[in-house]
MARKE-612039 format. One record per residue (C-alpha): residue number from 0; residue in three letters; z, x, y. Coordinates in steps of 0.001 Angstrom, whole numbers. Layout:
<atoms>
ATOM   nr  rest        w        u        v
ATOM  NUM   Ala        Z        X        Y
...
</atoms>
This chain:
<atoms>
ATOM   nr  rest        w        u        v
ATOM    0   Met    90436    98406    88323
ATOM    1   Ser    92340    96735    85430
ATOM    2   Ser    91560    99731    83193
ATOM    3   Ile    93273   102226    85489
ATOM    4   Pro    96948   102903    84413
ATOM    5   Leu    99594   101696    86809
ATOM    6   Ser   101200   105166    86877
ATOM    7   Glu    97998   106731    88197
ATOM    8   Gln    97637   103937    90831
ATOM    9   Met   101228   104482    92028
ATOM   10   Gly   100946   108216    92231
ATOM   11   Ala    97708   108025    94172
ATOM   12   Met    98994   105221    96509
ATOM   13   Ala   102130   107268    97280
ATOM   14   Leu   100094   110312    98172
ATOM   15   Val    97585   108321   100239
ATOM   16   Asp   100414   106669   102150
ATOM   17   Glu   101902   110006   103048
ATOM   18   Leu    98551   111423   104177
ATOM   19   Arg    97775   108243   106064
ATOM   20   His   100960   108470   108144
ATOM   21   Gln   100486   112174   108809
ATOM   22   Gln    96930   111506   109967
ATOM   23   Lys    98080   108630   112115
ATOM   24   Gln   100568   110820   113943
ATOM   25   Val    98023   113579   114547
ATOM   26   Gln    95398   111102   115775
ATOM   27   Glu    97880   109554   118188
ATOM   28   His    98158   112890   119999
ATOM   29   Leu    94607   114248   119616
ATOM   30   Asp    92245   111312   119746
ATOM   31   Leu    93218   110126   123193
ATOM   32   Pro    89964   108233   124107
ATOM   33   Arg    90314   106122   120937
ATOM   34   Arg    94033   105628   121603
ATOM   35   Arg    93408   104482   125161
ATOM   36   Ala    90758   102028   123890
ATOM   37   Glu    93067   100628   121229
ATOM   38   Ile    95939   100120   123650
ATOM   39   Ala    93616    98397   126147
ATOM   40   Glu    92359    96131   123439
ATOM   41   His    95949    95256   122316
ATOM   42   Ile    96793    94329   125915
ATOM   43   Arg    93733    92055   126181
ATOM   44   Ser    94666    90391   122865
ATOM   45   Tyr    98235    89945   123993
ATOM   46   Tyr    97162    88293   127207
ATOM   47   Gln    94597    86065   125539
ATOM   48   Asn    97079    84926   122901
ATOM   49   His    99555    83953   125655
ATOM   50   Asn    96981    82389   127919
ATOM   51   Ile    97534    84870   130691
ATOM   52   Ala    94687    85654   133097
ATOM   53   Phe    93765    89313   133293
ATOM   54   Asp    91242    91735   134812
ATOM   55   Asp    89540    94321   132583
ATOM   56   Asn    89413    96868   135413
ATOM   57   Leu    93144    96592   136029
ATOM   58   Ile    93825    97034   132337
ATOM   59   Glu    91622   100080   132156
ATOM   60   Gln    93191   101575   135322
ATOM   61   Gly    96756   100919   134021
ATOM   62   Val    96063   102564   130660
ATOM   63   Arg    94516   105648   132324
ATOM   64   Gln    97563   106027   134615
ATOM   65   Val    99945   105786   131646
ATOM   66   Phe    98121   108468   129782
ATOM   67   Ala    97852   110632   132861
ATOM   68   Arg   101652   110666   133182
ATOM   69   Arg   102351   111405   129522
ATOM   70   Leu   102780   115130   129898
ATOM   71   Leu   104422   115051   133370
ATOM   72   Leu   108077   115804   133785
ATOM   73   Glu   109719   113245   136085
ATOM   74   Met   113016   114452   137446
ATOM   75   Pro   115640   111748   138026
ATOM   76   Pro   116858   111156   141614
ATOM   77   Val   119923   113179   142603
ATOM   78   Gly   122847   111271   144164
ATOM   79   Ala   124307   111900   147651
ATOM   80   Ile   127364   113723   146306
ATOM   81   Asp   125250   116039   144108
ATOM   82   Thr   123006   116794   147115
ATOM   83   Trp   125944   117579   149389
ATOM   84   Leu   127586   119812   146807
ATOM   85   Ile   124372   121759   146166
ATOM   86   Asn   123646   122238   149901
ATOM   87   Thr   127195   123304   150650
ATOM   88   Leu   127204   125883   147852
ATOM   89   Val   123822   127222   148718
ATOM   90   Arg   124824   127921   152356
ATOM   91   Arg   127679   130184   151259
ATOM   92   Ser   126679   133777   151602
ATOM   93   Gly   126767   136301   148694
ATOM   94   Val   126396   133784   145927
ATOM   95   Ile   123054   132152   146577
ATOM   96   Lys   121504   133318   143347
ATOM   97   Thr   124420   132179   141269
ATOM   98   Leu   124677   128883   142984
ATOM   99   Arg   120986   128146   142595
ATOM  100   Thr   121399   128661   138894
ATOM  101   Ser   124405   126301   138953
ATOM  102   Ala   122394   123746   140774
ATOM  103   Met   119641   123902   138221
ATOM  104   Val   122187   123511   135491
ATOM  105   Leu   123559   120430   137148
ATOM  106   Leu   120070   119001   137606
ATOM  107   Gly   119315   119718   133954
ATOM  108   Ile   122521   117982   132825
ATOM  109   Ala   121725   115037   135044
ATOM  110   Phe   118224   114808   133608
ATOM  111   Val   119444   114933   130004
ATOM  112   Val   122016   112226   130675
ATOM  113   Tyr   119404   110110   132361
ATOM  114   Lys   116898   110453   129499
ATOM  115   Phe   119451   109672   126842
ATOM  116   Thr   121031   106775   128619
ATOM  117   Ser   117921   105123   130072
ATOM  118   Pro   116390   102615   127678
ATOM  119   Thr   112765   103175   126630
ATOM  120   Val   110501   100475   128065
ATOM  121   Tyr   107667    99366   125710
ATOM  122   Ser   104454    98099   127139
ATOM  123   Pro   102925    94817   125815
ATOM  124   Ala   100318    96875   123960
ATOM  125   Glu   103012    98986   122232
ATOM  126   Val   104929    95865   121311
ATOM  127   Ser   101756    94376   119856
ATOM  128   Glu   101091    97485   117840
ATOM  129   Ile   104565    97607   116413
ATOM  130   Ser   104306    93922   115487
ATOM  131   Thr   101068    94686   113648
ATOM  132   Asp   102665    97612   111791
ATOM  133   Ala   105577    95329   110806
ATOM  134   Ala   103107    92747   109407
ATOM  135   Ile   101353    95464   107316
ATOM  136   Val   104716    96558   105945
ATOM  137   Arg   105683    92953   105056
ATOM  138   Asp   102439    92483   103149
ATOM  139   Asp   102830    95808   101350
ATOM  140   Arg   106384    94923   100327
ATOM  141   Lys   105242    91613    98899
ATOM  142   Lys   102845    93412    96631
ATOM  143   Leu   105554    95856    95570
ATOM  144   Phe   107883    92878    94863
ATOM  145   Arg   105211    91377    92537
ATOM  146   Glu   104922    94658    90603
ATOM  147   Val   108761    94968    90401
ATOM  148   Asp   108949    91446    89035
ATOM  149   Lys   106174    92328    86510
ATOM  150   Gln   108079    95387    85309
ATOM  151   Arg   111340    93470    85222
ATOM  152   Gly   109695    90976    82848
ATOM  153   Ala   108506    93797    80583
ATOM  154   Val   111997    95217    80490
ATOM  155   Glu   113459    91847    79416
ATOM  156   Ala   110704    91392    76795
ATOM  157   Leu   111649    94757    75363
ATOM  158   Ala   115359    93777    75351
ATOM  159   Arg   114495    90612    73336
ATOM  160   Arg   112459    92648    70888
ATOM  161   Leu   115315    95134    70418
ATOM  162   Ala   117683    92298    69717
ATOM  163   Glu   115505    91428    66662
ATOM  164   Gln   114690    95085    65766
ATOM  165   Pro   117544    97424    66880
ATOM  166   Asp   116664   101021    67329
ATOM  167   Pro   119053   103613    69046
ATOM  168   Gln   116402   105682    70854
ATOM  169   Ala   114446   102663    72038
ATOM  170   Ser   117746   101277    73336
ATOM  171   Val   118268   104496    75318
ATOM  172   Leu   114838   104141    76893
ATOM  173   Leu   115562   100436    77648
ATOM  174   Gln   118692   101450    79524
ATOM  175   Arg   116771   104038    81491
ATOM  176   Ala   114159   101491    82461
ATOM  177   Arg   116814    99053    83598
ATOM  178   Ser   118464   101803    85730
ATOM  179   Ala   115133   102671    87351
ATOM  180   Leu   114390    99097    88425
ATOM  181   Pro   115105    98593    92167
ATOM  182   Ala   118528    96895    92489
ATOM  183   Thr   117643    94827    95524
ATOM  184   Asp   114725    92714    96767
ATOM  185   Val   112073    95109    98090
ATOM  186   Arg   110536    92431   100322
ATOM  187   Thr   111232    92381   104081
ATOM  188   Ser   110997    89904   106920
ATOM  189   Ile   110860    92607   109606
ATOM  190   Gly   108948    91494   112674
ATOM  191   Leu   109029    87875   111391
ATOM  192   Ser   112601    86778   111280
ATOM  193   Glu   113153    88566   114577
ATOM  194   Pro   109855    88800   116600
ATOM  195   Val   109127    92114   118198
ATOM  196   Thr   109965    92287   121883
ATOM  197   Ser   110274    95094   124393
ATOM  198   Ala   114083    94967   123890
ATOM  199   Asn   114088    95458   120115
ATOM  200   Ala   110775    97330   119667
ATOM  201   Ala   112487   100741   119304
ATOM  202   Ala   114793    99471   116473
ATOM  203   Ile   111999    97696   114617
ATOM  204   Glu   109609   100648   115006
ATOM  205   Gly   112254   102930   113400
ATOM  206   Arg   112848   100482   110578
ATOM  207   Val   109099   100171   109940
ATOM  208   Lys   108871   103926   109477
ATOM  209   Glu   111821   103892   107096
ATOM  210   Leu   110187   101226   104988
ATOM  211   Glu   106888   103108   104957
ATOM  212   Glu   108573   106302   103880
ATOM  213   Gly   110598   104447   101223
ATOM  214   Arg   107467   103188    99497
ATOM  215   Tyr   107156   106415    97443
ATOM  216   Ala   110654   105934    96044
ATOM  217   Val   109801   102434    94910
ATOM  218   Asn   106555   103524    93339
ATOM  219   Arg   108347   106362    91519
ATOM  220   Ser   110898   103893    90174
ATOM  221   Leu   108153   101621    88846
ATOM  222   Tyr   106437   104583    87205
ATOM  223   Asp   109693   105482    85445
ATOM  224   Val   110277   101915    84302
ATOM  225   Glu   106717   101560    82914
ATOM  226   Gly   107004   104877    81050
ATOM  227   Asn   110323   104080    79377
ATOM  228   Val   109204   100632    78321
ATOM  229   Lys   105934   102025    76889
ATOM  230   Tyr   107529   104743    74805
ATOM  231   Ala   110278   102464    73537
ATOM  232   Gly   107515   100085    72425
ATOM  233   Arg   105704   102873    70645
ATOM  234   Ile   108858   103762    68659
ATOM  235   Leu   109246   100131    67512
ATOM  236   Asp   105511    99898    66682
ATOM  237   Thr   105527   103115    64609
ATOM  238   Arg   108589   101983    62624
ATOM  239   Asn   106902    98676    61908
ATOM  240   Gln   103719   100417    60801
ATOM  241   Leu   105759   102704    58506
ATOM  242   Lys   107437    99703    56942
ATOM  243   Glu   104143    97908    56391
ATOM  244   Met   102480   100987    54981
ATOM  245   Leu   105252   101541    52358
ATOM  246   Gln   104836    97861    51295
ATOM  247   Asp   101013    97837    51239
ATOM  248   Pro    99503    97938    47697
ATOM  249   Lys    96657   100079    49019
ATOM  250   Phe    99131   102918    49508
ATOM  251   Ala   101034   102446    46258
ATOM  252   Leu    99156   105111    44267
ATOM  253   Gly    99463   107660    47070
ATOM  254   Ile   103195   106941    47375
ATOM  255   Ala   103699   107296    43690
ATOM  256   His   101933   110656    43498
ATOM  257   Ser   103247   112144    46718
ATOM  258   Ser   105558   115077    45947
ATOM  259   Asn   107161   115233    49422
ATOM  260   Leu   107086   111660    50694
ATOM  261   Asp   110794   111522    51490
ATOM  262   Gln   110581   114780    53436
ATOM  263   Arg   107631   113565    55458
ATOM  264   Leu   109230   110186    56112
ATOM  265   Ala   112372   112048    57365
ATOM  266   Glu   110153   114129    59619
ATOM  267   Val   108598   111037    61205
ATOM  268   Asp   112036   109461    61611
ATOM  269   Gln   113475   112571    63321
ATOM  270   Leu   110539   112774    65715
ATOM  271   Leu   110912   109048    66631
ATOM  272   Lys   114512   109751    67517
ATOM  273   Gln   113384   112351    70024
ATOM  274   Val   110738   110296    71841
ATOM  275   Thr   111315   110437    75650
ATOM  276   Asp   107920   111188    77150
ATOM  277   Tyr   104181   111559    76403
ATOM  278   Asp   104410   114851    74384
ATOM  279   Ser   107296   113752    72151
ATOM  280   Ala   105612   110403    71582
ATOM  281   Gln   102366   112162    70620
ATOM  282   Asp   104273   114409    68181
ATOM  283   Ala   105689   111345    66402
ATOM  284   Ser   102346   109567    66312
ATOM  285   Thr   100646   112723    64896
ATOM  286   Ala   103154   113002    62104
ATOM  287   Tyr   102787   109298    61225
ATOM  288   Asn    98951   109441    61297
ATOM  289   Asp    98877   112564    59111
ATOM  290   Leu   101117   110850    56521
ATOM  291   Arg    99059   107671    56562
ATOM  292   Gly    95800   109634    56264
ATOM  293   Asp    97063   111534    53257
ATOM  294   Leu    98228   108349    51491
ATOM  295   Trp    95233   106245    52409
ATOM  296   Asn    92825   105381    49587
ATOM  297   Tyr    94796   107407    47168
ATOM  298   Glu    93234   105389    44331
ATOM  299   Gln    90352   107880    44609
ATOM  300   Asp    90210   110713    42097
ATOM  301   Met    93222   112895    42876
ATOM  302   Leu    91169   116064    42837
ATOM  303   Glu    88616   114605    45211
ATOM  304   Leu    91368   113654    47705
ATOM  305   Gln    92979   117056    47351
ATOM  306   Ser    89570   118638    47965
ATOM  307   Met    89373   116734    51241
ATOM  308   Arg    92776   117982    52217
ATOM  309   Tyr    91773   121543    51251
ATOM  310   Arg    88749   121320    53512
ATOM  311   Ser    90896   120029    56311
ATOM  312   Leu    93307   122883    55923
ATOM  313   Lys    90497   125421    55862
ATOM  314   Glu    89215   124039    59212
ATOM  315   Arg    92645   123931    60775
ATOM  316   Ile    93278   127660    60342
ATOM  317   Thr    90302   128345    62626
ATOM  318   Ser    92204   126641    65480
ATOM  319   Arg    92941   128784    68556
ATOM  320   Arg    96596   127787    67995
ATOM  321   Val    96745   130050    64956
ATOM  322   Pro    97189   133762    65904
ATOM  323   Asp    94472   136077    64665
ATOM  324   Glu    96911   138362    62862
ATOM  325   Ile    98110   135699    60450
ATOM  326   Arg    94769   133962    59847
ATOM  327   Pro    93821   136215    56916
ATOM  328   Gln    97120   135420    55186
ATOM  329   Leu    96568   131674    55634
ATOM  330   Arg    93016   132017    54291
ATOM  331   Arg    94360   133655    51124
ATOM  332   Lys    96736   130713    50619
ATOM  333   Val    93933   128281    51129
ATOM  334   Glu    91862   130208    48575
ATOM  335   Val    94664   129883    46044
ATOM  336   Ile    94525   126070    46537
ATOM  337   His    90804   126209    45956
ATOM  338   Gln    91346   128070    42655
ATOM  339   Phe    93726   125422    41401
ATOM  340   Leu    91209   122701    42344
ATOM  341   Glu    88466   124540    40480
ATOM  342   Ala    90728   124757    37431
ATOM  343   Gly    91546   121056    37695
ATOM  344   Asp    95239   121670    38147
ATOM  345   Ser    95980   118740    40462
ATOM  346   Ala    99842   119158    40377
ATOM  347   Ala    99729   122839    41381
ATOM  348   Ala    97186   122159    44078
ATOM  349   Glu    99368   119425    45545
ATOM  350   Arg   102409   121713    45628
ATOM  351   Lys   100486   124492    47387
ATOM  352   Ile    98888   122098    49878
ATOM  353   Asn   102239   120604    50850
ATOM  354   His   103914   123996    51098
ATOM  355   Leu   101162   125362    53375
ATOM  356   Ile   101226   122240    55613
ATOM  357   Ser   105039   122463    55918
ATOM  358   Ser   104808   126174    56799
ATOM  359   Met   102208   125584    59466
ATOM  360   Lys   104279   122799    60959
ATOM  361   Asp   107350   124998    61103
ATOM  362   Ala   105332   127716    62862
ATOM  363   Gly   103975   125225    65400
ATOM  364   Tyr   100381   125414    64293
ATOM  365   Trp   100009   121712    63321
ATOM  366   Arg   100818   119793    66508
ATOM  367   Arg    98262   117285    67963
ATOM  368   Trp    95336   118488    65779
ATOM  369   Gly    92008   117822    67522
ATOM  370   Gly    89502   119368    65133
ATOM  371   Ser    87861   122728    64782
ATOM  372   Gly    88278   125151    67628
ATOM  373   Glu    91241   123379    69222
</atoms>
């Protein structure tokens, strides 16, 4: 599990959570036998935990009666005044139909008022279930808190690194990471600081659902934090690698003979200033790796190294990224390079190689090279 990226875990967990809650709601309405059995078991556990004597038959009978009444409409009792008013109006001739409609309206209003003003009474089984859900949310939030704390540590480590190695773009990513961190403690004591009872079950149930639904937002924040910290680190790593390469004696000959080193260093620098996500980070890494590859082991015979670059160019123009209509033109340019190499003209070959590479980069045919047939 340790090899799986946190971002993939978070995305999968958020989707699984959403599907789990949807499935739970559907099952509550469709899988009635299982639901009845679960509620009955919760009631037994509640009575056992509180040392209350109970009868299994009575529990089963009570649960069946509750489910039998779930879809029945129970009209509230009508008061004496309402009854007198309805009877008086109905006895008046000529308006019976109208008055019956009025009576139904009055009854409907009375029912709505009753339903909205009468408190919902939760059974012991329902209270127990809400308490269990609250415990699950508490445990889940503890895990999220540990991950938030881990990412906060990564952010602060990046801040310390930037204090020693300032970089404008990495600082921008650091600020984004800090902004994405949850501002408050994501842990909760719901159902613990205030135990679930029939009186507060409705409020706690609603809060539990809010916390479950808010999990995706926390995961998304952590994903953003991790990404910004990672790409800022890659900027700093690449700049350190560039510095070390330019000071490494193994690259001295390649640096001395490179005709466009400053241009290529400027290209890498510009790409590093644009790093914000995976693609832009890959572009910067590709430019750096290409430069390093060209300068590496330059103490070889110059023509031999240029021959390697010529073969690489010849292979690159077969990439699917290169349109068919311009491939013949690129092949002619590669052939010119080959002619200079055959003639032993290293300087001319170097100029042609660099010019062709620059042209292909400008046209967008050089990015993230993966070999023949890309």
